N, C-alpha and C positions, 0 to 999 in steps of 0.2 A: 504494500500500500504506500503511495507517495504522500509526502507531507503537503499540507495546504500552504499557500503562500504566506498566510498569517503566521503559522508556526515556524516556517523556514526563515523568517526575518525577525523573530523575537530578539529584542535587544539592539536592533538596527533601526535606522531612520531613513526614509526616502529623501534623497538630496538632488537627484537629477534623473533624466531618462537617457537611454542609450542614444536616442536621436539628438540629444544635446551635446554629445561627445563623439564626433567622427574619429575614424581611425587616425592615429598619430597626433591627436589633439590633447591639450591640457585645459582644465576648466576649474576655476576657483569656486568653491562652495563653502558654506558655513553650517556647522552642526548647531542644534538648538542650545547646546552648552557653551557656544561661542568659539569652539575650535575651528580654526581656518584650515581648510583642506584643499589639496590640489588633486583632482581626479585625472586619470590618464587612461587612454585607450591604446594599448599596444597590440595591434592586429587582432582586435576583438577581445583581448584580455583586459578587463577593467580593474583598476586598482586605485588606491588613495594613499597619499603621503601628506605630511604636514606642509602647509603652503608657505611657511616662513623659513628661508634658508638659515641653517645653523651658523653660517659664517658671518653674514652681515645683515640679517633680517630683511632680505629682499623677497618679493613674491616669486615663488617657484613657478606659479602659473603664467608668469610673464616670460619664462624661459622657453626651453624646447625639450621635446621628447626625442631621445636618440635611440633608434632601433637598429640592431645589427646582430651579427653572429654571436656576440657576447651577451645577448639579452637586451634589456632596455635600461636606460638611465634617464634621469631628469637633470637638465643642466640649468643652473642659475644664470640669468641674463646679465647679472651685474659683474661678477668676477670669474665666472666660468666653472664654479664648483660643480662636480657631477656626483650624483647619488644613484645607487642601484635602486630600481623601481620596486623590487620585491622585498629587499632586506633593509633598505635605507642606508646601507653602508656607503661610506665615501669612496668613490672611484677616482676622483681627482680633486686636489685641493684648489683653493686655499682652505676649504673647510676641513676640520678635523673631527667634528662630532657628527654622528649619523643623523639622518632625517627620520623622525618618527613615521611609522607605517601603520595603516588602519585596516581592519577587516572589512571586506566588501563582498556583497552578494548582489547578483542581478536576477530579478524575478519578473517575468512578463514585461521586459523592457524598462523596468524601473531599477535604478541604482540605489542600493541601500548600504549605508555605512554604519559600522559598529564601533567597537572599542579599539583603542590603540593596542597594537600587538606587543 
């Protein structure tokens, strides 16, 4: 028996739709608790990281999503710091602290974001 959409997103809140986030795009959203997030779409795989760069507090959603053989990374537009999309680990400085990553689920075209991993 499959879970209903309501039970599959318990503890998550709807923040966008897949239509709002084309492939290769970044999108700034805010959770009801005030957390600023950057959603990304890496070839149909949707995820979320904190929207504020750990280096100089610039919006990650103003940067770019880098897709390649090594996976995906989010690059800050200000100083070029790069973070792994899935783990938040720094791939290239000047940042030294990882970027927080959030749990994401997509149900019926709606993007739900949960707690920080």
